[in-house]
C-alpha positions, 0 to 999 in steps of 0.5 A, spaced: 499 735 861 497 739 856 504 743 856 508 736 857 506 735 851 507 741 848 514 740 851 515 734 847 513 736 840 518 742 841 523 738 843 522 733 837 523 740 833 517 741 830 516 749 828 513 752 834 509 759 837 514 761 841 514 769 843 521 772 842 526 777 839 532 774 836 539 777 838 539 782 830 532 785 833 537 785 840 543 789 838 538 794 832 535 795 839 540 797 842 543 800 838 539 806 837 538 807 844 546 808 845 545 813 839 539 816 842 543 816 850 549 820 846 543 825 842 541 827 849 548 827 853 552 832 847 545 836 850 546 835 855 553 838 855 549 844 851 544 846 856 550 847 861 554 851 857 548 855 856 545 856 864 552 858 866 553 863 860 545 866 862 549 866 870 554 869 868 550 876 865 545 875 871 551 876 875 554 882 871 548 885 870 546 885 878 553 887 879 552 893 875 545 895 878 548 896 884 553 900 882 549 904 878 544 905 885 550 907 889 552 912 884 546 915 883 545 915 891 551 920 891 549 927 891 550 931 884 556 935 889 559 929 890 560 926 883 566 928 880 566 928 872 571 922 870 573 916 871 572 912 878 578 907 880 576 900 876 574 895 881 575 887 881 569 883 884 572 876 883 571 875 875 567 881 873 571 888 872 567 895 873 568 901 869 565 908 872 565 913 868 562 920 870 561 925 864 558 932 864 552 932 860 549 938 856 544 943 861 547 942 867 547 934 867 552 929 870 552 922 865 554 915 869 556 909 865 558 903 869 561 898 864 561 891 867 566 885 863 567 878 864 571 872 861 567 866 859 572 860 859 571 860 851 568 867 850 569 873 849 562 875 853 559 883 851 561 888 857 554 889 860 554 897 860 549 902 864 548 909 863 543 914 867 543 922 867 543 924 873 541 932 874 542 938 880 536 938 883 
């Protein structure tokens, strides 16, 4: 019975204690939420770009290590001083150079370059010295 009387009072235009949000408050909350989601979406793009750059760099280092290990596995006599042919593996270009070093050694340099979409990536360069043992 009380709820009916309360409804009756409200219906007659008297002030009530109902809790709720006004249209302005709801619009403001939606605007703040939209602004926050926009910021998060721009961070998502930056994170994705950073992950792609890190993946490409890691892949370049792995390819450089693989080629360096294959050259180090050769004997001293099998390595000729000079530039070996350029190798292209997908998006990666691998240059291998063998030069005469001091005291009967060979200096082996492996350079891996790759192109990212909007950036000029710095090359990955590995250098090692192989003694004549």
